[in-house]
DOMAR-643547 format. One record per residue: residue number from 1; y negated, x, z negated of N, C-alpha, C, CB in turn. Coordinates in pm, whole numbers, plus 50000, padded with zeros to 5 digits. Last residue first. Glycine has a CB too. Layout:
<atoms>
    k   n_py   n_px   n_pz  ca_py  ca_px  ca_pz   c_py   c_px   c_pz  cb_py  cb_px  cb_pz
  NUM      Y      X      Z      Y      X      Z      Y      X      Z      Y      X      Z
...
</atoms>
This chain:
<atoms>
    k   n_py   n_px   n_pz  ca_py  ca_px  ca_pz   c_py   c_px   c_pz  cb_py  cb_px  cb_pz
  324  46592  46722  52480  46510  46675  52368  46451  46794  52295  46594  46588  52271
  323  46753  46875  52641  46629  46821  52698  46534  46774  52589  46659  46706  52794
  322  46970  46918  52476  46886  47032  52512  46751  46985  52564  46955  47120  52617
  321  47074  46659  52475  47030  46720  52349  46936  46837  52377  47152  46768  52267
  320  47146  46627  52742  47039  46543  52687  46986  46600  52557  47090  46400  52664
  319  47355  46813  52753  47238  46828  52841  47120  46749  52787  47272  46783  52984
  318  47535  46696  52579  47478  46827  52545  47351  46852  52626  47580  46940  52570
  317  47597  46468  52728  47538  46455  52594  47471  46585  52551  47645  46414  52491
  316  47712  46577  52956  47589  46501  52968  47519  46488  52833  47617  46361  53027
  315  47941  46686  52845  47848  46774  52916  47712  46706  52929  47904  46811  53056
  314  48066  46457  52755  48015  46554  52657  47915  46649  52721  48131  46633  52596
  313  48140  46333  52993  48049  46265  52899  47986  46363  52801  48125  46157  52822
  312  48315  46528  53098  48196  46485  53172  48094  46421  53080  48236  46387  53283
  311  48514  46542  52896  48440  46662  52937  48308  46624  53005  48525  46749  53031
  310  48615  46283  52901  48550  46333  52780  48463  46454  52812  48654  46369  52672
  309  48724  46284  53163  48624  46185  53123  48545  46232  53001  48690  46050  53094
  308  48912  46489  53146  48801  46501  53240  48688  46405  53203  48848  46474  53383
  307  49089  46384  52957  49017  46509  52928  48895  46521  53018  49110  46630  52947
  306  49180  46161  53098  49111  46145  52970  49030  46269  52934  49211  46115  52859
  305  49303  46270  53333  49188  46179  53340  49111  46165  53210  49234  46043  53383
  304  49463  46493  53448  49410  46490  53311  49287  46399  53305  49374  46635  53262
  303  49741  46580  53642  49636  46481  53620  49595  46480  53472  49683  46341  53663
  302  49797  46895  53785  49831  46803  53676  49713  46709  53652  49866  46882  53545
  301  49802  47112  53968  49788  46973  54014  49836  46871  53909  49867  46952  54143
  300  49784  47364  53870  49920  47308  53883  49919  47161  53926  49994  47322  53750
  299  49513  47413  53866  49601  47517  53920  49742  47463  53947  49609  47635  53824
  298  49412  47197  53727  49391  47204  53873  49485  47305  53937  49246  47241  53904
  297  49476  47274  53466  49539  47155  53524  49528  47157  53676  49473  47027  53468
  296  49307  47487  53421  49451  47513  53424  49526  47395  53487  49503  47539  53282
  295  49064  47346  53423  49089  47452  53521  49238  47481  53535  49014  47581  53481
  294  49103  47176  53204  49080  47119  53337  49108  47223  53445  48935  47067  53349
  293  49123  47364  53002  49236  47276  53028  49224  47215  53168  49245  47164  52921
  292  48870  47480  53005  48985  47563  53038  49108  47478  53069  49016  47659  52923
  291  48702  47276  52913  48697  47317  53054  48818  47397  53095  48573  47396  53080
  290  48768  47281  52636  48799  47166  52720  48804  47204  52868  48694  47055  52698
  289  48718  47540  52534  48818  47454  52470  48861  47339  52562  48763  47398  52340
  288  48530  47666  52693  48638  47746  52636  48750  47662  52575  48582  47839  52531
  287  48340  47474  52754  48419  47534  52861  48543  47602  52807  48334  47633  52941
  286  48248  47415  52487  48296  47312  52578  48387  47370  52687  48178  47239  52643
  285  48163  47514  52228  48266  47579  52309  48329  47479  52406  48374  47641  52219
  284  47803  47475  52214  47939  47437  52176  48039  47499  52274  47955  47283  52173
  283  47505  47618  52077  47595  47598  52192  47735  47562  52143  47599  47725  52281
  282  47339  47427  51813  47396  47550  51868  47482  47520  51990  47480  47624  51761
  281  47240  47221  51666  47171  47255  51790  47220  47383  51853  47026  47265  51765
  280  47383  47138  51455  47287  47246  51429  47210  47287  51554  47359  47367  51372
  279  47553  46958  51571  47453  46907  51476  47347  47012  51444  47521  46863  51348
  278  47716  47134  51716  47630  47037  51786  47519  46988  51695  47714  46919  51836
  277  47852  47271  51512  47763  47344  51603  47665  47250  51672  47844  47422  51708
  276  47997  47058  51400  47904  47135  51318  47803  47210  51405  47979  47234  51228
  275  48154  46988  51619  48056  46892  51568  47953  46963  51481  48126  46781  51488
  274  48310  47219  51640  48224  47180  51751  48117  47081  51706  48308  47119  51864
  273  48454  47223  51404  48358  47330  51428  48261  47294  51540  48431  47461  51463
  272  48470  46893  51256  48520  46999  51343  48412  47105  51364  48566  46942  51479
  271  48447  46802  50919  48380  46807  51049  48438  46921  51131  48227  46823  51033
  270  48613  46609  50685  48616  46735  50758  48549  46722  50895  48759  46784  50774
  269  48423  46448  50430  48514  46444  50542  48504  46571  50623  48486  46322  50630
  268  48231  46498  50246  48274  46359  50259  48372  46342  50374  48154  46267  50279
  267  48103  46731  50019  48198  46707  50128  48245  46562  50131  48318  46800  50115
  266  47948  46856  49832  47881  46764  49923  47972  46723  50038  47753  46827  49977
  265  48139  47010  49681  48051  46913  49617  47991  46810  49713  47940  46985  49546
  264  48469  47028  49750  48340  47082  49791  48237  46976  49758  48337  47121  49944
  263  48673  46900  49624  48692  47040  49661  48563  47106  49704  48795  47050  49772
  262  48613  46635  49593  48591  46723  49477  48609  46870  49511  48685  46685  49365
  261  48692  46502  49823  48550  46538  49808  48525  46635  49693  48468  46413  49785
  260  48985  46632  49968  48924  46549  49866  48781  46596  49842  49006  46552  49735
  259  49008  46691  50327  49011  46727  50185  48949  46623  50093  48942  46857  50166
  258  49220  46664  50579  49103  46592  50529  49098  46610  50378  49108  46442  50568
  257  49454  46778  50653  49340  46868  50634  49215  46796  50588  49311  46943  50761
  256  49653  46588  50693  49662  46672  50574  49539  46758  50550  49781  46761  50583
  255  49598  46476  50934  49596  46389  50816  49596  46470  50687  49717  46294  50817
  254  49639  46692  51098  49504  46637  51084  49494  46549  50961  49466  46558  51208
  253  49912  46722  51092  49828  46828  51035  49688  46777  51010  49824  46950  51129
  252  49984  46494  51233  50020  46505  51091  49936  46612  51022  50169  46537  51075
  251  49887  46571  51484  49834  46451  51418  49863  46456  51268  49896  46322  51480
  250  50041  46796  51538  49896  46810  51524  49832  46688  51459  49833  46833  51659
  249  50301  46684  51550  50270  46793  51458  50120  46801  51432  50321  46927  51514
  248  50281  46503  51762  50308  46454  51627  50270  46558  51521  50457  46416  51612
  247  50233  46693  51968  50140  46582  51942  50157  46531  51799  50162  46466  52043
  246  50454  46869  51960  50318  46919  51934  50218  46808  51904  50270  46998  52053
  245  50729  46866  51982  50665  46765  51898  50520  46799  51869  50741  46751  51766
  244  50796  47091  52138  50816  46956  52192  50742  46848  52114  50963  46924  52193
  243  50564  47362  52154  50664  47290  52077  50675  47145  52126  50629  47292  51927
  242  50541  47552  52456  50476  47468  52355  50582  47385  52283  50370  47375  52421
  241  50569  47789  52630  50667  47740  52534  50605  47660  52421  50744  47855  52477
  240  50451  47732  52958  50421  47774  52821  50521  47711  52725  50276  47735  52782
  239  50459  47666  53224  50574  47734  53166  50551  47787  53026  50615  47845  53253
  238  50261  47513  53321  50241  47658  53331  50356  47737  53268  50110  47697  53266
  237  50345  47264  53251  50336  47296  53394  50319  47445  53418  50220  47221  53458
  236  50310  47274  52976  50445  47272  53030  50446  47309  53178  50508  47134  53010
  235  50027  47261  52966  50099  47378  52914  50239  47386  52973  50107  47371  52760
  234  49987  47007  53071  49931  47124  53140  50004  47250  53095  49778  47138  53113
  233  50109  46850  52876  50161  46849  53013  50111  46969  53093  50122  46720  53084
  232  49942  46899  52654  50083  46936  52650  50141  46946  52790  50163  46834  52566
  231  49709  46776  52746  49710  46921  52720  49854  46973  52719  49639  46955  52585
  230  49800  46510  52752  49756  46577  52875  49756  46729  52860  49616  46528  52915
  229  49850  46460  52484  49960  46454  52580  49924  46525  52709  49999  46309  52608
  228  49588  46476  52383  49692  46570  52338  49809  46575  52436  49742  46531  52199
  227  49474  46254  52506  49427  46389  52541  49531  46493  52501  49291  46419  52472
  226  49614  46053  52372  49626  46066  52517  49581  46204  52565  49545  45957  52587
  225  49526  46091  52109  49668  46108  52141  49689  46127  52291  49749  45987  52092
  224  49251  46030  52141  49293  46164  52096  49439  46189  52131  49272  46179  51944
  223  49267  45760  52209  49209  45856  52303  49255  45998  52268  49055  45848  52301
  222  49372  45655  51974  49450  45646  52097  49399  45746  52201  49444  45503  52154
  221  49159  45704  51799  49288  45766  51773  49375  45765  51899  49361  45693  51659
  220  48964  45535  51902  48943  45680  51903  49074  45754  51886  48844  45721  51792
  219  49083  45285  51850  49050  45324  51987  49033  45476  51999  48922  45254  52033
  218  49113  45289  51563  49227  45272  51653  49198  45323  51794  49268  45126  51658
  217  49002  45503  51323  48953  45416  51430  49059  45408  51539  48816  45468  51488
  216  49111  45692  51158  49115  45553  51112  49065  45453  51216  49033  45539  50986
  215  49064  45934  51283  49203  45891  51263  49212  45743  51226  49267  45975  51154
  214  48789  45950  51265  48852  45938  51397  48995  45888  51385  48850  46074  51470
  213  48758  45979  50991  48703  45859  51056  48763  45840  51195  48548  45870  51066
  212  48877  46229  50949  48935  46110  50885  48886  45982  50950  48903  46109  50737
  211  48701  46397  51097  48841  46381  51135  48902  46255  51075  48921  46503  51092
  210  48380  46236  51154  48466  46335  51090  48612  46304  51127  48447  46334  50935
  209  48191  46165  51452  48273  46125  51338  48351  46243  51282  48369  46013  51379
  208  48058  46149  51694  47987  46201  51576  48057  46157  51448  47840  46154  51575
  207  48172  46095  51932  48166  45984  51835  48082  46019  51713  48306  45946  51791
  206  48140  46341  52062  48106  46216  52131  48087  46102  52033  48215  46180  52232
  205  48238  46516  51869  48097  46525  51909  48054  46396  51979  48074  46646  52003
  204  48503  46441  51852  48421  46436  51731  48272  46442  51765  48457  46550  51636
  203  48595  46497  52104  48582  46356  52066  48497  46343  51940  48722  46293  52042
  202  48605  46781  52098  48510  46710  52184  48489  46564  52146  48556  46717  52326
  201  48802  46817  51871  48669  46878  51879  48573  46801  51970  48681  47020  51928
  200  49043  46671  51921  48956  46638  51808  48815  46695  51823  49018  46689  51680
  199  49125  46800  52177  49118  46655  52152  49017  46624  52041  49257  46600  52115
  198  49130  47069  52179  49080  47003  52300  49071  46852  52285  49170  47037  52417
  197  49248  47130  51927  49108  47162  51955  49052  47084  52073  49093  47308  51981
  196  49520  47045  51952  49430  46989  51850  49284  47008  51890  49456  47055  51712
  195  49599  47199  52168  49627  47055  52169  49537  46984  52068  49777  47026  52137
  194  49548  47454  52079  49457  47394  52177  49478  47243  52188  49475  47460  52314
  193  49770  47501  51920  49640  47485  51855  49540  47419  51950  49586  47622  51807
  192  49957  47525  52124  49974  47421  52021  49844  47395  51948  50083  47463  51921
  191  49856  47750  52252  49846  47620  52319  49869  47505  52222  49947  47613  52435
  190  49922  47941  52060  49782  47922  52098  49761  47788  52168  49735  48037  52189
  189  50201  47921  52064  50128  47880  51943  49979  47860  51971  50146  47985  51833
  188  50254  48026  52315  50291  47889  52285  50217  47836  52164  50440  47878  52262
  187  50164  48284  52267  50097  48203  52369  50129  48055  52349  50139  48248  52511
  186  50342  48376  52072  50203  48350  52034  50129  48269  52140  50131  48481  52010
  185  50633  48355  51974  50574  48315  52102  50429  48277  52078  50654  48196  52168
  184  50691  48429  51726  50782  48480  51828  50734  48443  51968  50923  48426  51806
  183  50463  48523  51474  50496  48435  51585  50590  48503  51684  50369  48389  51657
  182  50450  48530  51134  50479  48611  51251  50530  48520  51362  50582  48723  51218
  181  50199  48417  50935  50319  48371  51004  50338  48459  51126  50309  48219  51043
  180  50037  48450  50619  50069  48502  50752  50197  48441  50806  50081  48655  50748
  179  49767  48386  50408  49899  48341  50452  49924  48386  50595  49911  48186  50440
  178  49608  48627  50215  49602  48549  50339  49744  48514  50383  49528  48628  50451
  177  49584  48802  50008  49597  48660  49976  49588  48570  50097  49492  48621  49879
  176  49597  49061  50080  49463  49007  50055  49466  48858  50025  49373  49034  50174
  175  49849  49114  50148  49803  49177  50024  49663  49130  49986  49804  49329  50039
  174  49856  48988  50395  49922  48924  50281  49878  48985  50149  50074  48935  50294
  173  49716  49176  50554  49663  49042  50532  49725  48976  50409  49686  48955  50655
  172  49882  49407  50541  49739  49413  50510  49686  49275  50472  49660  49469  50629
  171  50130  49311  50630  50117  49367  50495  49972  49370  50450  50176  49508  50489
  170  50064  49240  50892  50113  49138  50799  50098  49186  50655  50261  49103  50829
  169  50008  49490  50998  49901  49391  50985  49939  49282  50886  49867  49331  51121
  168  50266  49599  51000  50161  49660  50918  50048  49561  50894  50108  49787  50985
  167  50392  49434  51187  50442  49439  51049  50337  49495  50955  50570  49523  51041
  166  50239  49502  51410  50240  49364  51363  50289  49357  51219  50329  49276  51454
  165  50301  49772  51439  50163  49733  51408  50155  49589  51359  50075  49750  51531
  164  50572  49775  51503  50530  49832  51376  50390  49783  51339  50533  49985  51382
  163  50703  49474  51656  50632  49602  51658  50592  49645  51518  50509  49593  51747
  162  50893  49276  51886  50861  49312  51748  50794  49449  51751  50989  49313  51658
  161  50767  49083  52170  50846  49189  52108  50809  49206  51961  50826  49321  52183
  160  50614  48907  52317  50715  48851  52225  50801  48957  52156  50804  48757  52301
  159  50398  49002  52446  50524  49007  52520  50643  48963  52435  50548  49148  52572
  158  50202  48983  52255  50192  48893  52369  50321  48891  52451  50076  48933  52458
  157  50306  48989  51915  50286  49059  52041  50288  48959  52157  50393  49168  52062
  156  50130  48778  51680  50249  48841  51737  50215  48909  51867  50360  48738  51758
  155  50033  48541  51424  50008  48648  51520  50139  48710  51566  49916  48756  51459
  154  49857  48305  51238  49978  48332  51315  49946  48445  51411  50030  48203  51391
  153  49722  48258  50925  49705  48330  51051  49843  48350  51114  49634  48467  51029
  152  49572  48011  50716  49691  48078  50770  49656  48147  50901  49807  47976  50792
  151  49473  47808  50452  49436  47916  50543  49565  47980  50590  49342  48022  50474
  150  49380  47475  50332  49472  47583  50369  49404  47694  50447  49586  47527  50449
  149  49120  47384  50110  49247  47351  50173  49325  47476  50210  49224  47265  50297
  148  48819  47562  50193  48891  47461  50116  49022  47430  50186  48806  47333  50097
  147  48537  47768  50171  48672  47752  50224  48750  47658  50133  48745  47890  50237
  146  48219  47843  50256  48295  47748  50174  48431  47728  50239  48217  47612  50157
  145  48006  48119  50251  48120  48056  50317  48196  47969  50219  48213  48162  50379
  144  47692  48250  50304  47772  48170  50209  47880  48093  50285  47681  48072  50128
  143  47518  48370  50482  47588  48455  50386  47677  48382  50288  47492  48533  50312
  142  47324  48084  50513  47340  48223  50555  47407  48306  50446  47204  48284  50592
  141  47542  47811  50421  47410  47874  50419  47430  48017  50470  47345  47872  50274
  140  47793  47728  50477  47702  47628  50420  47559  47680  50410  47751  47587  50282
  139  48030  47754  50707  47919  47832  50655  47814  47735  50607  47861  47931  50763
  138  48362  47652  50628  48233  47629  50692  48129  47719  50628  48191  47480  50683
  137  48715  47601  50682  48601  47669  50619  48474  47633  50694  48622  47823  50617
  136  49038  47597  50710  48931  47499  50689  48820  47568  50611  48983  47372  50613
  135  49229  47763  50955  49157  47770  50829  49052  47660  50824  49090  47909  50811
  134  49434  47930  51152  49423  47795  51097  49353  47805  50962  49563  47726  51084
  133  49442  48125  51445  49394  48109  51307  49384  47962  51269  49257  48177  51291
  132  49648  48327  51626  49600  48189  51617  49567  48160  51471  49706  48086  51673
  131  49679  48612  51843  49667  48548  51711  49611  48407  51722  49579  48631  51619
  130  49811  48910  51992  49777  48768  51999  49771  48705  51861  49879  48694  52085
  129  49660  49220  52007  49765  49143  51940  49723  48996  51946  49786  49191  51790
  128  49571  49467  52243  49551  49331  52191  49677  49275  52126  49505  49239  52303
  127  49607  49698  52378  49536  49707  52250  49530  49573  52177  49395  49759  52272
  126  49712  49633  52619  49803  49695  52522  49740  49709  52384  49845  49832  52572
  125  49501  49553  52775  49579  49448  52710  49676  49505  52606  49657  49368  52815
  124  49188  49698  52760  49330  49721  52785  49415  49624  52706  49368  49864  52750
  123  48925  49628  52732  48973  49743  52653  49118  49780  52679  48956  49714  52507
  122  48880  49424  52927  48775  49521  52891  48833  49646  52826  48673  49456  52798
  121  49102  49270  52951  49040  49318  53075  48936  49425  53048  48976  49202  53150
  120  49147  49195  52686  49234  49293  52750  49177  49351  52877  49367  49232  52779
  119  48960  48993  52651  48946  49117  52575  49026  49229  52643  48994  49098  52429
  118  49072  48802  52825  48935  48850  52846  48914  48984  52776  48833  48746  52796
  117  49324  48761  52706  49314  48811  52843  49177  48871  52871  49344  48699  52944
  116  49247  48656  52459  49325  48780  52465  49316  48843  52603  49472  48753  52429
  115  49121  48416  52536  49043  48525  52477  49116  48659  52484  49009  48493  52332
  114  49248  48190  52630  49233  48303  52722  49149  48418  52666  49172  48256  52849
  113  49254  47972  52465  49383  48032  52502  49370  48152  52594  49469  47928  52567
  112  49060  47872  52169  49086  47892  52311  49217  47963  52336  48974  47970  52374
  111  48880  48023  51895  48940  47909  51961  48964  47942  52108  48850  47784  51947
  110  48967  48329  51715  48878  48238  51787  48954  48115  51836  48812  48309  51905
  109  49020  48609  51650  49025  48500  51552  48930  48391  51604  48984  48549  51406
  108  49187  48835  51831  49088  48729  51850  49112  48621  51746  49096  48670  51994
  107  49228  49181  51755  49274  49042  51746  49158  48947  51767  49341  49015  51611
  106  49328  49510  51838  49223  49408  51840  49285  49268  51839  49133  49425  51964
  105  49379  49836  51723  49441  49708  51757  49335  49598  51742  49565  49678  51667
  104  49372  50187  51789  49302  50062  51758  49379  49939  51805  49163  50062  51822
  103  49460  50437  51853  49530  50370  51744  49473  50231  51714  49523  50455  51619
  102  49289  50533  52043  49430  50520  52081  49508  50438  51979  49494  50659  52096
  101  48995  50327  51978  49067  50452  51997  49212  50428  52034  49059  50537  51872
  100  48697  50169  52025  48841  50150  52038  48906  50285  52067  48874  50046  52150
   99  48432  50183  52045  48487  50201  51910  48636  50175  51907  48416  50108  51812
   98  48350  50116  52294  48337  50257  52256  48392  50288  52117  48192  50298  52262
   97  48394  49833  52283  48471  49920  52372  48468  50066  52329  48419  49908  52514
   96  48247  49648  52152  48341  49726  52071  48412  49834  52153  48444  49634  52007
   95  48098  49532  52355  48027  49600  52246  48120  49683  52157  47955  49498  52161
   94  48287  49410  52515  48208  49521  52571  48141  49601  52460  48102  49467  52668
   93  48372  49211  52339  48466  49314  52385  48393  49435  52441  48561  49257  52490
   92  48140  49056  52320  48192  49125  52202  48286  49238  52241  48265  49025  52109
   91  48125  48961  52582  48015  49041  52528  48062  49121  52407  47896  48951  52491
   90  48359  48809  52592  48344  48926  52679  48235  49019  52627  48312  48883  52823
   89  48303  48608  52391  48416  48700  52382  48397  48826  52466  48543  48631  52426
   88  48125  48404  52371  48073  48539  52352  48183  48645  52350  47995  48546  52223
   87  48257  48169  52380  48169  48197  52495  48111  48339  52488  48055  48095  52501
   86  48386  48161  52134  48460  48207  52250  48374  48231  52374  48565  48108  52283
   85  48204  48306  51860  48239  48191  51942  48297  48240  52075  48116  48100  51966
   84  48364  48583  51686  48249  48514  51743  48297  48391  51818  48170  48608  51838
   83  48551  48755  51580  48536  48623  51517  48412  48549  51567  48528  48639  51366
   82  48783  48997  51623  48671  48933  51692  48663  48788  51646  48687  48942  51847
   81  48874  49258  51434  48891  49113  51439  48767  49052  51505  48915  49053  51296
   80  49040  49558  51468  48915  49489  51495  48945  49340  51510  48845  49545  51624
   79  49184  49829  51301  49197  49688  51339  49058  49627  51356  49278  49608  51232
   78  49089  50091  51302  49233  50065  51314  49259  49922  51359  49304  50093  51181
   77  48809  50218  51491  48867  50136  51385  49017  50119  51409  48797  49998  51377
   76  48590  50502  51540  48689  50404  51585  48747  50332  51463  48801  50472  51668
   75  48284  50649  51626  48368  50594  51520  48464  50491  51577  48282  50532  51408
   74  48112  50724  51823  48240  50794  51819  48335  50736  51713  48218  50941  51792
   73  47878  50597  51789  47955  50557  51905  48093  50621  51905  47880  50595  52033
   72  47826  50491  51464  47836  50608  51552  47920  50564  51669  47899  50735  51478
   71  47654  50274  51343  47757  50359  51281  47762  50491  51355  47897  50289  51282
   70  47473  50153  51504  47423  50201  51375  47527  50286  51302  47381  50084  51287
   69  47610  50056  51712  47535  50179  51738  47484  50238  51608  47417  50151  51834
   68  47703  49813  51638  47790  49927  51612  47721  50059  51640  47915  49917  51696
   67  47456  49610  51478  47516  49668  51597  47601  49787  51559  47409  49709  51697
   66  47401  49517  51228  47367  49431  51342  47435  49480  51469  47215  49426  51363
   65  47628  49537  50949  47540  49596  51050  47509  49493  51157  47605  49721  51112
   64  47737  49570  50614  47709  49484  50729  47605  49547  50819  47662  49346  50683
   63  47940  49602  50361  47880  49692  50460  47860  49612  50588  47970  49818  50485
   62  47862  49391  50079  47945  49433  50191  47867  49530  50280  47992  49311  50273
   61  47891  49274  49739  47818  49344  49845  47913  49386  49956  47745  49467  49788
   60  47999  48944  49646  48016  49088  49645  47939  49152  49760  48165  49125  49652
   59  48086  48653  49461  47988  48724  49543  48013  48874  49533  47843  48690  49500
   58  48247  48335  49435  48247  48480  49412  48147  48545  49506  48390  48540  49432
   57  48330  48015  49304  48234  48101  49375  48248  48247  49334  48091  48053  49350
   56  48556  47757  49361  48530  47878  49281  48444  47976  49361  48663  47945  49237
   55  48611  47553  49543  48513  47529  49438  48478  47649  49353  48562  47423  49350
   54  48789  47670  49724  48830  47553  49645  48742  47535  49522  48975  47566  49603
   53  48582  47931  49724  48720  47898  49760  48771  47789  49667  48811  48023  49753
   52  48310  48064  49851  48344  47952  49763  48482  47905  49806  48236  47834  49771
   51  48167  48381  49871  48280  48297  49907  48297  48187  49803  48410  48380  49920
   50  47896  48562  49986  47942  48466  49884  48055  48382  49941  47825  48375  49837
   49  47792  48890  50035  47870  48779  50088  47918  48692  49973  47990  48831  50171
   48  47449  48997  49966  47593  49013  49973  47660  48890  50032  47649  49042  49835
   47  47174  48977  49980  47244  48905  49873  47394  48927  49868  47217  48759  49886
   46  47078  49140  50190  47001  49123  50066  47082  49068  49949  46884  49032  50091
   45  47273  49133  50390  47219  49261  50344  47153  49248  50207  47117  49314  50446
   44  47312  48859  50419  47424  48944  50379  47377  49079  50328  47520  48963  50496
   43  47059  48776  50508  47112  48727  50380  47225  48816  50329  47162  48583  50395
   42  47044  48911  50756  46944  48935  50651  46996  48894  50514  46814  48859  50683
   41  47260  48796  50893  47255  48940  50868  47161  48972  50752  47210  49015  50994
   40  47170  48530  50905  47295  48563  50837  47299  48711  50800  47416  48526  50925
   39  46948  48541  51063  46931  48509  50921  47056  48543  50840  46897  48361  50904
   38  47075  48787  51295  46979  48685  51254  46967  48668  51104  47016  48556  51314
   37  47425  48884  51263  47293  48885  51326  47204  48777  51264  47306  48863  51478
   36  47696  49120  51200  47631  48989  51190  47494  48997  51257  47616  48943  51040
   35  47989  49287  51131  47880  49274  51227  47826  49132  51217  47928  49305  51373
   34  48124  49489  50870  48093  49357  50925  47981  49369  51028  48053  49258  50812
   33  48389  49693  50781  48254  49691  50837  48235  49554  50901  48232  49807  50942
   32  48594  49766  50503  48553  49671  50606  48409  49697  50650  48566  49527  50556
   31  48858  49877  50347  48736  49935  50402  48693  49852  50523  48757  50085  50443
   30  48988  49667  50081  48995  49733  50211  48858  49778  50260  49059  49639  50314
   29  49006  49523  49842  48977  49666  49838  48986  49740  49969  49066  49729  49745
   28  49024  49255  49829  49148  49329  49808  49129  49480  49813  49251  49288  49911
   27  48769  49179  49899  48815  49154  49761  48939  49236  49728  48844  49005  49742
   26  48782  49236  50172  48694  49315  50085  48739  49301  49940  48547  49269  50100
   25  48956  49034  50256  48996  49174  50271  48912  49266  50183  48985  49217  50417
   24  48802  48808  50205  48930  48823  50137  48979  48968  50143  49035  48730  50200
   23  48590  48857  50383  48566  48853  50240  48694  48871  50160  48500  48723  50201
   22  48717  48829  50628  48661  48958  50590  48637  48967  50441  48533  48983  50664
   21  48777  48554  50615  48885  48653  50621  48837  48793  50584  48946  48655  50760
   20  48506  48446  50589  48615  48416  50496  48722  48525  50497  48678  48282  50531
   19  48360  48556  50801  48313  48573  50664  48424  48549  50563  48198  48479  50636
   18  48505  48470  51025  48495  48612  50994  48451  48639  50852  48399  48678  51088
   17  48467  48183  50989  48598  48247  51000  48593  48394  50960  48652  48234  51143
   16  48191  48137  50958  48288  48067  50873  48425  48134  50874  48301  47924  50918
   15  48075  48463  51048  48048  48322  51023  48156  48263  50934  48039  48245  51154
   14  48035  48732  51150  48054  48700  51009  48011  48558  50979  47976  48798  50920
   13  48151  48944  51383  48110  48804  51371  48140  48753  51231  48182  48716  51475
   12  48397  49146  51360  48288  49129  51456  48251  48980  51461  48328  49182  51597
   11  48508  49349  51123  48493  49205  51144  48373  49186  51236  48475  49127  51008
   10  48722  49623  51117  48594  49571  51165  48602  49421  51183  48552  49639  51297
    9  48869  49874  50910  48872  49740  50968  48731  49696  51008  48934  49640  50870
    8  49064  50151  50865  48927  50109  50892  48931  49976  50968  48851  50219  50974
    7  49294  50228  50604  49268  50173  50736  49123  50127  50748  49364  50056  50766
    6  49351  50291  50350  49273  50390  50425  49238  50340  50565  49351  50522  50436
    5  49517  50100  50253  49377  50090  50212  49289  50193  50284  49366  50109  50061
    4  49767  50184  50333  49703  50077  50409  49554  50069  50377  49769  49943  50379
    3  49828  50364  50134  49806  50415  50269  49735  50311  50355  49938  50454  50333
    2  49875  50195  49922  49758  50282  49917  49723  50337  50055  49781  50396  49820
    1  50121  50082  50000  50000  50000  50000  49874  50086  50000  49999  49907  49879
</atoms>
C-alpha cells in the first residue's frame, strides 16, 4: 500500500464528479493534483475542498491549479482522471498530452460512449482504461461537493483483457473508500449507462422534473422506457454486449437513487446532471449523450423516433434559453 501512495494522480476537472473522487483520494493520503477554473478554482485555493457525504462535512486543503503549465511540461502522472463535461474531452486530452509518460494511464470519468476513443486519438488508445462512473453527487457551491447515496466505478481494459494496471487501480480506489467493479466488457457497461443517460437526462430538461417525478408520471415514464429500448436496439445493432435486462435494470436503479430529503438538507428529489446544467445556464451534453445515439443509429439504419423527437425539442429549448 505504501508503494501505491507514491503514485502521482491528476484530477482534470474538479466539479461534482472530480471533486468527490479526488477528495476521497486526498483523504486517503494520495498525491493528487487538481485542475479547476473560474470561481471554483478561486474557492478551492482559498478555502480548500469541502465534501459533504451523507450529511457529514469535511474540509481539507488541496493542490489545485488552473493549468498544467504551472507544474512543468515535463511532469508526468501515473493516473489521470478526466472529469470535465464530454463536450470538452478533446480539449482536455490535448491539455494533458505533454504530461503523459510511458507509465501513464488515463480514465474518462464522464458521460457518453466515445470519450475513450477521443482521448485515445490524442494520446494513444493503449494509455486508456475504460470506465463508467455511478455516483449521486452535486456541486452545491464553488469548492463544495454534496455526495449522497451510492458511489461506484466500473472499469476495465477496452480489449477485455486482465492487466496489472487495472488491479493496481482497484487497490488505489478501494483503499480510498470507493466502490470498484472490474468490468469484463467495459464498452457494454458504458452503453448500459447510456441507456439511463440518454433517456432520463434529456427528458428531465424537457419536463424540468426530478427523477422521482418522472417515474411517477405515466406519460413521461412510458417515453423514458421507449427511449431506453431504442438505445438498447442501437447498441445491439453495433454488436455491443449490452445486458439483456438493461431497461429493467436502469429503471430499478432509478427508483433506488431517489434519496430521502434528510440526506441533504435542501434536497427534494434527484436532479439529473443535464437538468442541473440547464438550470444554471451552462451548456448541456446534448450531442454527447443524445446526438451520439442518433449518429450510431444512422450507421446501422436503426429507427429511433422517440430519441430523435426529444433531441429536436431539446435543441430548440436550449436555443430559446440562449436567446433569452
